[in-house]
KOLDREN-512173 format. One line per field, with one value per residue: x, y, z of N, C-alpha, C in turn; residue number from 1; residue in three letters. Coordinates in steps of 0.2 Angstrom, whole numbers. Example, Ala and Ser with C-alpha at 12.3 -4.5 7.8 and 13.67 -1.06 7.14 Angstrom:
BEGIN
n_X	[66 64]
n_Y	[-28 -11]
n_Z	[39 35]
ca_X	[62 68]
ca_Y	[-22 -5]
ca_Z	[39 36]
c_X	[66 64]
c_Y	[-16 0]
c_Z	[39 39]
guse	[1 2]
tilo	[ALA SER]
This chain:
BEGIN
n_X	[-174 -180 -188 -178 -173 -184 -185 -174 -176 -187 -181 -172 -183 -189 -180 -178 -189 -191 -180 -184 -194 -188 -178 -186 -193 -182 -179 -190 -189 -176 -182 -192 -190 -196 -200 -204 -208 -203 -206 -215 -224 -227 -221 -233 -244 -244 -231 -223 -224 -219 -206 -202 -197 -184 -180 -183 -175 -162 -162 -163 -151 -142 -147 -144 -130 -127 -132 -124 -112 -118 -123 -112 -104 -112 -113 -100 -101 -100 -104 -116 -124 -140 -143 -141 -150 -147 -155 -157 -161 -162 -171 -178 -171 -173 -164 -161 -157 -148 -156 -151 -137 -133 -130 -126 -117 -114 -101 -99 -90 -73 -63 -55 -46 -36 -43 -56 -59 -57 -67 -79 -78 -77 -87 -100 -98 -97 -109 -118 -114 -118 -132 -133 -128 -137 -148 -144 -142 -155 -160 -153 -157 -171 -173 -182 -190 -181 -187 -193 -187 -193 -204 -200 -192 -200 -196 -185 -190 -191 -179 -177 -170 -156 -155 -144 -135 -138 -144 -136 -129 -123 -130 -142 -146 -146 -156 -167 -167 -170 -184 -189 -188 -196 -209 -208 -209 -220 -221 -225 -221 -208 -193 -180 -164 -154 -136 -125 -112 -106 -115 -122 -137 -147 -158 -170 -169 -164 -152 -140 -134 -116 -112 -121 -123 -123 -127 -119 -114 -101 -99 -94 -83 -91 -104 -101 -98 -110 -118 -110 -111 -123 -135 -148 -152 -143 -147 -155 -148 -145 -141 -126 -129 -143 -145 -151 -165 -167 -172 -168 -156 -150 -150 -142 -130 -127 -125 -115 -105 -104 -100 -87 -81 -82 -74 -61 -44 -40 -37 -50 -60 -70 -63 -51 -50 -51 -38 -29 -31 -27 -13 -8 -3 9 12 0 1 11 7 -7 -4 2 -7 -17 -11 -8 -21 -26 -17 -21 -35 -34 -28 -25 -31 -23 -12 2 -3 -14 -23 -18 -29 -34 -22 -18 -25 -17 -10 -20 -25 -14 -15 -27 -23 -14 -23 -29 -20 -16 -21 -11 -4 9 23 20 30 34 20 17 28 24 12 16 24 15 7 17 20 8 6 17 14 3 8 16 6 -7 -21 -25 -36 -41 -52 -63 -72 -67 -57 -65 -69 -56 -54 -63 -57 -44 -46 -56 -59 -46 -31 -23 -23 -28 -19 -23 -25 -23 -14 -14 -11 -22 -33 -33 -45 -51 -41 -43 -56 -52 -45 -55 -63 -55 -55 -69 -69 -61 -69 -81 -77 -77 -67 -72 -87 -98 -102 -102]
n_Y	[765 752 759 764 751 746 755 751 738 741 747 738 729 736 739 726 722 731 727 714 717 725 715 705 713 715 702 699 707 702 688 689 699 711 727 738 750 755 752 744 734 731 726 715 709 696 693 700 692 681 684 680 668 670 680 674 663 668 678 669 663 674 678 668 667 680 677 667 673 681 673 665 675 680 669 669 679 693 709 711 718 715 709 722 725 730 737 739 746 748 749 760 767 759 748 732 725 717 719 721 727 718 713 718 716 724 724 727 726 724 712 700 689 679 667 670 679 672 661 669 675 665 658 664 662 649 644 650 645 632 632 639 629 619 626 628 614 611 619 613 601 603 608 616 611 613 621 630 642 649 654 666 671 672 673 665 654 650 645 634 622 626 638 646 648 657 669 676 684 699 702 697 704 717 716 714 726 734 730 733 746 749 746 756 768 766 765 761 766 766 760 749 749 741 740 740 739 732 723 724 728 742 753 765 781 773 769 758 752 753 741 729 725 711 701 689 675 670 654 647 633 625 625 621 609 603 603 595 582 581 585 578 579 586 595 602 612 628 641 651 665 666 663 672 670 658 657 651 646 657 665 656 657 670 670 662 670 681 675 669 683 687 679 681 681 693 708 713 705 690 680 686 685 671 668 675 668 656 658 669 686 691 683 685 697 699 690 693 704 701 693 703 712 704 701 713 714 704 709 721 717 718 730 741 740 738 738 746 761 778 785 777 774 787 788 782 789 792 780 774 783 779 766 769 775 764 755 763 756 747 753 760 772 788 788 775 768 775 769 756 756 760 750 740 743 742 728 723 729 723 709 710 714 702 693 696 692 689 693 702 706 719 722 718 727 738 733 730 744 747 739 743 757 756 744 739 731 724 714 719 717 704 703 691 678 665 649 641 626 609 605 618 623 613 617 630 627 620 631 638 630 631 644 643 634 642 654 664 669 679 684 691 695 707]
n_Z	[159 155 144 136 131 125 114 108 104 96 86 81 75 67 57 53 47 36 29 25 16 7 2 -3 -13 -21 -25 -32 -42 -48 -52 -60 -69 -69 -63 -49 -52 -64 -81 -94 -90 -74 -58 -50 -36 -35 -41 -31 -19 -24 -23 -10 -11 -13 -3 9 11 10 19 30 30 31 45 53 53 59 71 75 79 89 99 104 109 119 126 132 141 135 130 119 105 98 80 68 54 37 27 8 -7 -23 -33 -37 -47 -57 -57 -52 -36 -23 -12 2 13 21 38 55 71 86 96 112 123 127 119 127 124 114 111 113 102 92 94 93 81 71 73 66 51 50 56 46 35 36 35 22 14 14 9 -5 -8 -8 -18 -30 -30 -33 -45 -58 -73 -89 -98 -90 -91 -102 -97 -90 -101 -114 -127 -130 -132 -145 -150 -144 -132 -135 -134 -128 -137 -145 -140 -131 -140 -149 -160 -158 -147 -151 -160 -151 -144 -155 -157 -144 -147 -157 -152 -142 -150 -157 -172 -186 -199 -199 -205 -212 -220 -231 -231 -245 -246 -236 -232 -220 -210 -206 -196 -199 -191 -179 -167 -164 -149 -144 -137 -127 -112 -103 -89 -79 -68 -59 -54 -38 -31 -24 -29 -42 -38 -34 -46 -54 -47 -40 -46 -55 -69 -82 -90 -83 -76 -73 -85 -84 -86 -82 -68 -59 -59 -52 -38 -25 -28 -31 -19 -12 -18 -16 -3 -1 -7 2 13 9 7 21 26 22 26 34 43 54 49 48 45 48 62 64 57 66 78 75 73 79 84 79 68 61 55 45 35 33 27 15 9 7 -2 -13 -16 -20 -31 -39 -41 -49 -61 -78 -80 -85 -98 -109 -121 -121 -127 -127 -122 -111 -104 -99 -87 -77 -66 -58 -54 -47 -37 -31 -26 -17 -7 -4 2 14 23 28 37 34 33 23 12 11 8 -4 -12 -12 -18 -32 -35 -35 -45 -55 -55 -59 -73 -79 -78 -87 -99 -102 -101 -109 -109 -96 -84 -69 -57 -56 -46 -34 -32 -26 -14 -8 -5 5 14 17 20 30 37 40 40 49 65 81 95 108 126 132 124 123 116 104 107 100 95 91 82 73 67 63 51 44 41 33 22 19 15 2 -5 -6 -12 -27 -40 -49 -47 -51 -67 -79]
ca_X	[-171 -185 -190 -172 -172 -190 -183 -168 -179 -191 -177 -170 -188 -191 -174 -178 -195 -189 -175 -188 -197 -182 -175 -193 -193 -176 -179 -196 -185 -173 -184 -198 -188 -200 -199 -210 -209 -201 -207 -223 -226 -224 -223 -239 -243 -241 -223 -220 -225 -215 -199 -201 -194 -177 -179 -184 -169 -156 -161 -162 -143 -139 -148 -140 -124 -125 -133 -120 -108 -121 -125 -105 -103 -117 -111 -94 -102 -98 -111 -116 -130 -143 -141 -144 -151 -146 -160 -154 -166 -162 -176 -181 -168 -173 -159 -161 -151 -149 -160 -148 -131 -131 -131 -120 -119 -111 -98 -99 -84 -66 -63 -48 -41 -37 -48 -63 -58 -57 -73 -84 -77 -78 -95 -105 -98 -98 -116 -122 -112 -122 -138 -131 -127 -143 -151 -140 -144 -162 -160 -150 -162 -178 -173 -188 -189 -177 -191 -195 -183 -197 -209 -197 -190 -204 -192 -180 -193 -189 -173 -177 -164 -150 -156 -139 -131 -141 -148 -131 -124 -124 -135 -149 -147 -148 -163 -172 -166 -174 -191 -192 -188 -202 -214 -209 -211 -226 -220 -225 -216 -199 -190 -173 -161 -147 -130 -123 -104 -104 -121 -126 -143 -148 -165 -170 -170 -162 -145 -139 -128 -109 -111 -126 -121 -127 -125 -118 -112 -95 -99 -89 -82 -96 -110 -99 -98 -117 -119 -108 -112 -130 -140 -151 -153 -139 -150 -160 -143 -146 -135 -124 -133 -150 -145 -156 -171 -168 -171 -165 -148 -147 -149 -136 -124 -124 -124 -107 -100 -103 -97 -80 -78 -81 -68 -54 -40 -37 -39 -55 -65 -72 -56 -45 -51 -49 -30 -26 -32 -22 -6 -6 -3 16 13 -5 2 15 2 -13 -2 3 -14 -21 -7 -10 -29 -26 -13 -26 -40 -32 -25 -29 -33 -18 -6 6 -8 -19 -22 -17 -35 -33 -16 -18 -28 -13 -8 -26 -25 -10 -17 -32 -20 -11 -28 -31 -14 -15 -22 -5 -1 16 23 19 34 33 15 18 33 20 7 19 27 9 5 22 18 1 8 22 10 -2 13 17 0 -12 -28 -26 -40 -44 -60 -62 -76 -63 -54 -69 -68 -50 -53 -66 -53 -39 -48 -61 -59 -40 -27 -20 -28 -26 -17 -27 -22 -21 -11 -13 -13 -30 -32 -34 -52 -51 -37 -46 -62 -50 -43 -61 -66 -51 -59 -75 -67 -59 -75 -86 -75 -77 -63 -76 -93 -103 -98 -105]
ca_Y	[759 748 762 763 744 745 759 748 732 742 750 732 727 740 738 720 723 735 722 710 720 726 709 703 717 713 695 698 710 696 682 690 704 717 732 739 757 756 747 743 729 732 720 715 707 688 693 702 687 677 686 677 662 673 684 670 658 673 681 665 662 680 679 662 670 685 675 662 677 684 668 664 681 680 663 671 686 698 713 713 720 711 711 727 723 735 737 742 744 754 748 766 769 755 743 727 724 711 721 723 728 713 714 719 717 728 720 733 725 722 705 700 684 675 661 673 682 666 658 673 676 658 655 666 659 641 643 652 641 626 634 640 622 617 630 626 607 611 622 610 595 604 612 616 609 618 625 635 648 652 658 672 674 669 674 661 646 649 642 628 622 629 646 650 648 663 674 682 687 705 703 696 709 722 715 715 733 736 728 737 754 750 747 762 773 765 769 756 769 766 755 748 748 736 742 737 737 727 718 726 731 747 755 772 783 769 769 753 752 749 735 727 722 705 699 682 673 665 649 644 626 621 625 616 601 601 603 589 576 579 586 571 580 591 600 607 617 635 645 657 671 665 661 676 667 653 661 647 646 665 666 651 659 677 669 660 676 685 670 670 689 687 673 684 681 700 712 710 702 684 676 689 682 665 667 677 664 651 659 675 693 691 679 687 704 699 685 697 711 698 691 709 714 699 702 720 713 701 713 726 714 719 737 744 736 742 737 750 767 783 787 772 774 793 787 778 792 793 773 773 786 774 761 772 776 756 753 765 751 743 758 762 779 789 786 768 768 777 764 750 757 760 743 734 744 739 721 722 731 718 704 712 714 695 688 701 690 689 698 701 707 725 723 717 734 742 729 732 750 747 735 747 763 758 738 738 725 720 713 721 711 702 703 683 676 658 646 637 619 605 606 625 622 610 621 635 624 619 638 639 626 634 649 641 632 648 660 664 674 683 682 694 697 711]
ca_Z	[156 150 139 131 129 121 108 105 101 91 80 77 72 60 52 50 43 30 25 22 11 1 -1 -7 -19 -25 -27 -37 -49 -52 -54 -65 -73 -68 -59 -45 -53 -71 -87 -96 -85 -67 -53 -46 -29 -37 -42 -25 -15 -26 -21 -3 -12 -13 3 15 12 9 26 35 31 35 52 57 53 64 78 77 83 95 105 107 112 125 131 135 145 131 130 111 102 92 74 65 48 33 21 3 -12 -29 -38 -40 -52 -63 -57 -47 -31 -18 -5 9 14 26 45 59 78 90 103 116 127 124 119 130 123 107 110 112 95 87 94 91 74 67 74 62 46 51 56 41 29 35 32 15 10 14 3 -10 -9 -10 -24 -35 -30 -34 -51 -63 -80 -92 -101 -85 -92 -106 -92 -90 -107 -120 -135 -129 -134 -153 -151 -139 -126 -137 -134 -126 -143 -149 -137 -129 -146 -150 -165 -155 -142 -155 -163 -145 -143 -159 -156 -138 -150 -161 -147 -139 -155 -161 -178 -192 -205 -198 -210 -212 -227 -231 -234 -252 -246 -230 -231 -213 -210 -202 -195 -199 -184 -173 -166 -159 -143 -146 -134 -124 -106 -99 -82 -77 -62 -58 -49 -34 -32 -20 -33 -47 -36 -35 -54 -57 -44 -37 -51 -59 -76 -83 -94 -79 -73 -76 -88 -78 -87 -80 -61 -55 -60 -48 -32 -20 -30 -31 -12 -9 -22 -13 3 -2 -9 8 18 7 9 28 29 20 32 34 48 59 46 53 43 51 68 63 56 72 83 73 71 84 81 76 61 57 52 38 32 31 23 10 6 5 -8 -18 -17 -25 -38 -44 -43 -54 -67 -85 -80 -89 -101 -114 -127 -121 -131 -123 -118 -105 -100 -96 -80 -72 -60 -54 -51 -43 -32 -28 -24 -12 -2 -1 5 19 29 31 42 34 31 17 7 9 5 -12 -16 -12 -23 -38 -36 -36 -52 -60 -56 -63 -79 -81 -80 -93 -104 -103 -102 -110 -109 -90 -81 -63 -56 -53 -40 -28 -29 -22 -7 -5 -3 11 19 18 23 36 41 42 37 56 69 87 100 114 133 132 117 124 110 104 108 94 91 88 77 66 65 60 45 40 39 27 17 17 11 -4 -9 -7 -16 -34 -43 -52 -45 -55 -72 -84]
c_X	[-175 -187 -185 -172 -178 -189 -178 -172 -184 -187 -174 -176 -190 -186 -175 -185 -194 -185 -179 -192 -193 -179 -181 -193 -188 -177 -185 -193 -181 -177 -188 -195 -192 -199 -205 -212 -209 -204 -215 -227 -223 -226 -229 -238 -240 -233 -220 -219 -220 -207 -198 -197 -185 -176 -178 -177 -162 -156 -161 -155 -140 -139 -145 -133 -122 -127 -129 -114 -111 -122 -118 -104 -106 -115 -105 -95 -100 -104 -110 -123 -134 -142 -145 -145 -151 -150 -156 -158 -164 -166 -179 -178 -168 -169 -160 -155 -152 -154 -157 -141 -128 -134 -125 -122 -114 -107 -96 -93 -79 -66 -55 -43 -42 -41 -54 -64 -60 -64 -79 -84 -79 -85 -100 -104 -99 -106 -121 -120 -116 -129 -139 -131 -133 -148 -149 -142 -151 -163 -158 -155 -170 -177 -179 -186 -185 -182 -194 -193 -188 -203 -206 -195 -194 -201 -188 -183 -192 -184 -172 -172 -158 -150 -149 -134 -133 -142 -143 -127 -127 -129 -141 -151 -149 -155 -169 -172 -171 -182 -194 -192 -195 -208 -215 -211 -217 -226 -220 -221 -210 -196 -183 -170 -155 -141 -127 -116 -103 -110 -124 -133 -144 -155 -164 -172 -168 -156 -143 -134 -122 -109 -119 -124 -125 -123 -123 -114 -106 -96 -94 -89 -88 -102 -108 -99 -106 -119 -117 -110 -119 -136 -142 -151 -148 -142 -154 -155 -144 -140 -133 -127 -140 -150 -151 -163 -174 -167 -168 -157 -145 -146 -143 -130 -122 -122 -116 -102 -99 -99 -89 -78 -77 -75 -61 -50 -36 -41 -44 -61 -65 -65 -51 -44 -48 -40 -26 -26 -28 -15 -4 -5 4 15 6 -3 6 10 -3 -10 -1 -2 -17 -18 -8 -17 -29 -23 -19 -31 -40 -29 -29 -31 -30 -13 -3 2 -13 -19 -21 -22 -36 -28 -15 -22 -23 -12 -14 -27 -20 -12 -23 -28 -17 -17 -29 -25 -13 -17 -17 -1 7 17 22 23 34 26 15 23 28 15 10 22 21 7 10 21 12 3 12 18 5 2 14 11 -7 -19 -30 -29 -41 -51 -60 -67 -72 -59 -58 -69 -62 -50 -57 -61 -48 -40 -52 -59 -51 -37 -25 -26 -26 -24 -21 -22 -19 -20 -12 -16 -20 -28 -34 -40 -53 -47 -40 -52 -58 -48 -49 -64 -62 -54 -65 -74 -66 -65 -81 -83 -75 -73 -67 -83 -98 -101 -103 -101]
c_Y	[755 751 762 757 743 749 755 742 734 745 743 728 729 739 731 718 725 731 717 711 722 720 706 707 716 706 694 702 705 691 684 696 710 721 735 747 758 750 748 739 729 726 720 710 700 688 696 696 681 678 683 671 664 675 679 666 662 675 676 664 668 680 673 663 674 682 670 667 680 679 666 670 681 675 665 678 692 702 715 714 715 713 717 725 730 735 741 740 750 752 754 769 764 749 738 727 718 713 722 723 722 715 715 718 721 724 727 732 724 715 704 694 682 671 664 676 676 662 663 675 671 656 657 662 651 639 644 648 634 627 635 634 618 619 628 619 607 614 618 603 596 609 611 613 614 622 630 642 652 656 665 676 671 669 669 653 645 645 636 627 624 636 650 652 654 670 679 684 695 706 703 702 715 721 716 722 736 736 732 745 754 751 753 769 772 766 763 759 768 759 754 747 744 739 739 736 731 722 719 729 736 749 763 775 779 769 763 755 749 742 734 723 717 703 692 681 669 660 647 637 623 620 621 609 599 599 596 582 575 581 581 573 587 596 605 612 623 638 651 663 672 664 666 673 661 655 657 647 653 666 662 655 666 676 666 665 680 682 670 677 689 683 675 685 688 704 709 708 695 680 678 686 675 664 670 672 658 652 665 681 693 689 682 693 702 694 689 702 707 696 698 712 709 700 708 719 709 706 717 723 715 727 741 740 740 742 742 757 772 785 783 774 782 793 784 782 792 785 772 777 782 769 763 773 768 754 757 761 747 747 759 769 781 787 779 766 769 771 757 750 756 753 738 737 742 732 719 724 726 712 704 712 706 691 694 698 688 694 697 703 714 727 721 723 738 739 731 739 750 744 741 753 762 751 737 732 721 719 714 714 710 702 696 680 668 654 642 629 616 606 613 625 620 614 627 633 623 626 639 636 629 640 648 638 637 653 659 670 681 682 684 697 701 712]
c_Z	[153 144 133 128 123 114 104 101 94 84 76 73 66 54 49 45 37 25 22 16 6 -2 -5 -14 -24 -29 -32 -43 -53 -56 -60 -70 -74 -62 -55 -48 -61 -76 -88 -94 -79 -63 -50 -40 -30 -37 -35 -21 -18 -25 -15 -5 -12 -6 9 17 13 16 32 36 34 43 55 58 59 71 80 82 89 101 108 111 119 130 134 139 141 129 122 110 98 85 71 57 44 27 15 -3 -17 -35 -41 -44 -58 -63 -51 -42 -27 -12 2 9 19 33 49 66 80 96 106 122 124 125 121 128 116 105 109 104 91 88 91 83 69 68 69 54 45 51 50 35 30 33 24 11 10 9 -3 -13 -12 -17 -30 -36 -32 -40 -55 -70 -83 -95 -96 -87 -98 -102 -91 -96 -112 -126 -135 -133 -142 -154 -147 -134 -128 -138 -132 -132 -147 -146 -133 -134 -147 -155 -162 -150 -146 -158 -158 -144 -148 -159 -150 -142 -153 -156 -144 -144 -157 -168 -183 -198 -204 -202 -209 -219 -226 -235 -240 -250 -240 -228 -223 -214 -204 -201 -196 -192 -177 -174 -161 -154 -146 -143 -129 -117 -104 -93 -82 -71 -63 -53 -45 -34 -29 -26 -39 -45 -37 -41 -56 -54 -41 -41 -56 -66 -78 -87 -90 -76 -77 -79 -83 -79 -83 -72 -57 -55 -57 -41 -26 -22 -29 -24 -10 -12 -18 -6 4 -2 -3 12 16 9 17 30 26 26 33 40 53 56 50 51 45 58 68 62 62 77 81 74 76 80 77 69 58 52 46 33 28 26 15 5 3 -1 -13 -20 -22 -31 -42 -47 -49 -61 -73 -85 -84 -92 -107 -121 -127 -125 -125 -118 -112 -100 -97 -88 -75 -67 -56 -50 -47 -36 -27 -24 -17 -6 1 3 12 25 32 35 41 33 24 11 6 6 -2 -15 -16 -18 -31 -39 -38 -44 -58 -61 -61 -70 -82 -83 -86 -100 -106 -104 -103 -110 -102 -87 -74 -62 -53 -47 -34 -26 -24 -14 -4 -3 3 17 21 21 29 40 44 40 44 60 76 91 106 120 133 126 119 117 110 105 101 91 88 82 71 64 61 52 40 38 33 21 14 13 4 -8 -11 -11 -23 -36 -46 -52 -49 -61 -76 -90]
guse	[1 2 3 4 5 6 7 8 9 10 11 12 13 14 15 16 17 18 19 20 21 22 23 24 25 26 27 28 29 30 31 32 33 34 35 36 37 38 39 40 41 42 43 44 45 46 47 48 49 50 51 52 53 54 55 56 57 58 59 60 61 62 63 64 65 66 67 68 69 70 71 72 73 74 75 76 77 78 79 80 81 82 83 84 85 86 87 88 89 90 91 92 93 94 95 96 97 98 99 100 101 102 103 104 105 106 107 108 109 110 111 112 113 114 115 116 117 118 119 120 121 122 123 124 125 126 127 128 129 130 131 132 133 134 135 136 137 138 139 140 141 142 143 144 145 146 147 148 149 150 151 152 153 154 155 156 157 158 159 160 161 162 163 164 165 166 167 168 169 170 171 172 173 174 175 176 177 178 179 180 181 182 183 184 185 186 187 188 189 190 191 192 193 194 195 196 197 198 199 200 201 202 203 204 205 206 207 208 209 210 211 212 213 214 215 216 217 218 219 220 221 222 223 224 225 226 227 228 229 230 231 232 233 234 235 236 237 238 239 240 241 242 243 244 245 246 247 248 249 250 251 252 253 254 255 256 257 258 259 260 261 262 263 264 265 266 267 268 269 270 271 272 273 274 275 276 277 278 279 280 281 282 283 284 285 286 287 288 289 290 291 292 293 294 295 296 297 298 299 300 301 302 303 304 305 306 307 308 309 310 311 312 313 314 315 316 317 318 319 320 321 322 323 324 325 326 327 328 329 330 331 332 333 334 335 336 337 338 339 340 341 342 343 344 345 346 347 348 349 350 351 352 353 354 355 356 357 358 359 360 361 362 363 364 365 366 367 368 369 370 371 372 373 374 375 376 377 378 379 380 381 382 383 384 385 386 387 388 389 390 391 392 393 394 395 396 397 398 399 400 401 402 403 404 405 406 407 408 409 410 411 412 413 414]
tilo	[MET LEU GLU SER LYS SER LYS THR TYR LEU ARG HIS THR ILE LEU PHE ILE ILE THR VAL VAL THR THR THR LEU SER GLY SER GLU TRP ILE TYR GLY ARG SER PHE ILE PHE GLY ASP GLU LEU MET GLY TRP ASP GLU PHE PHE GLY GLY PHE GLU TYR SER ILE PRO PHE LEU LEU ILE LEU THR VAL HIS GLU PHE GLY HIS TYR PHE VAL ALA ARG LYS ASN ASN ILE ASN VAL SER LEU PRO TYR TYR LEU PRO MET TRP ILE GLY PHE ILE GLY ALA PRO SER ILE GLY THR PHE GLY ALA VAL ILE ARG ILE LYS ASP ASN VAL SER SER LYS LYS LEU HIS PHE ASP ILE GLY ILE ALA GLY PRO LEU ALA GLY PHE VAL VAL ALA PHE GLY VAL ILE TRP TYR GLY TYR THR HIS LEU PRO ASP PRO THR HIS ILE TYR GLU ILE HIS SER ASP TYR GLU GLN TYR GLY LEU ASP TYR ALA ASP HIS VAL TYR SER PHE GLU TYR GLN LYS GLN GLN HIS TYR LEU SER TYR LEU GLU TYR ARG LYS ALA ASP SER ILE THR PHE VAL GLU SER ASN ASP LYS GLY GLU TRP PHE TYR LYS ASP PHE THR PRO GLU GLU GLU TYR PRO MET LEU SER THR GLY LYS PRO LEU LEU MET LEU PHE PHE GLU LYS TYR VAL VAL ASP ASP PRO ASP LYS ILE PRO ASN SER HIS GLU MET MET HIS TYR PRO TRP LEU LEU ALA GLY PHE LEU ALA LEU LEU PHE THR ALA LEU ASN LEU LEU PRO ILE GLY GLN LEU ASP GLY GLY HIS VAL LEU TYR GLY LEU LEU GLY ALA LYS LEU HIS LYS PRO ILE ALA GLU ILE ILE PHE ILE GLY PHE ILE ILE TYR ALA GLY LEU GLY GLU PHE SER PRO TYR HIS SER PHE GLU VAL LEU LYS TRP ILE PRO LEU TYR ILE GLY PHE LEU PHE LEU CYS LEU LYS GLY LEU LYS LYS ASN THR LEU ASP THR ILE MET TYR ALA VAL ALA ILE PHE ALA VAL GLN PHE PHE ILE ALA TRP LEU LYS PRO THR TRP GLU GLY TYR GLN GLY TRP LEU VAL PHE ALA PHE LEU ILE GLY ARG PHE LEU GLY VAL HIS HIS PRO LYS ALA LEU ASP GLU SER PRO LEU ASP THR ASN ARG GLN VAL LEU GLY TRP ILE ALA LEU VAL ILE PHE ILE ILE SER PHE SER PRO ALA PRO ILE ILE ILE]
């Protein structure tokens, strides 16, 4: 028995240590723009240790969240595991990541009452949010001078603090691509010629991309509040394209994103436990279904419209099939599920016809698939359905407010 416990603790410890390493690597990649493996300038030890500015606050928030669940479960004599940290690093393919899939605990007993579901579910996001609030507060009250960005992007300095009006343009990105190409080829003989008809310039042996993807963040209400009422100098506020170079803000931003996702009032997510505790199984089911369907409708807005070419529209049957898989989580019969999938597509298509500029967020479609196929939309009914007391009801509505101020309709935009 002792040997089995030792192996379990060792497994938790090893996973945690690996996650510290992967999140620190990821933080270094974001902050300094250098890879551990790829590129002419590789990450050094100084850059690696600099990644702790991201990994420490981020893992602190994640740990407090999971132990919020853990301690409340243990207080109520529920057999529960320590958190399993899930490391994730994709730097080996040259792309930065956040360093982890998160952490999970395993509840090994049946939770017999609605009150217990509520208490265990709400404890994690409330505890994690308090720490995330502190991390974001520190990040915004300790912003570096706006010229800090020149340490990462020295080429921005030529434009001064108006760099945003220049560096995010297609022409600038094409120029940077060409400079990289020249360095790669080391070919002084490569020249460019100017077109006589359009005035466009082209490089010999160089083909620019059709577009240059750029990453930006969609800030939630809480961060917008800090930027408006807490930051002492508006010039210090990081551009949404540069958030990854501010490790405390990046950690807080990602923590709010995960908090909001956990607080979605669907299934057995933390928010699903909260909604179930507030309203009970009878009301939870239709409300969770409406929220889930609305979530999918928003996520897929703009994917298909009457203004798209046939090359796009030919994928409609495959998209409806994808919606069908997501909607399996509603536990309807096959014919009804097909009907729901077609109806959702029809609503999205009609909205796109009326409002062609409206767009959802494709990333939420992936999360909708995970909910529909693995997490479920409904909440199991507990043996004890006794109503919550007033204090718990107040906490439940506070959790809803936290969800609203933490949620970003389009958190990471490329």
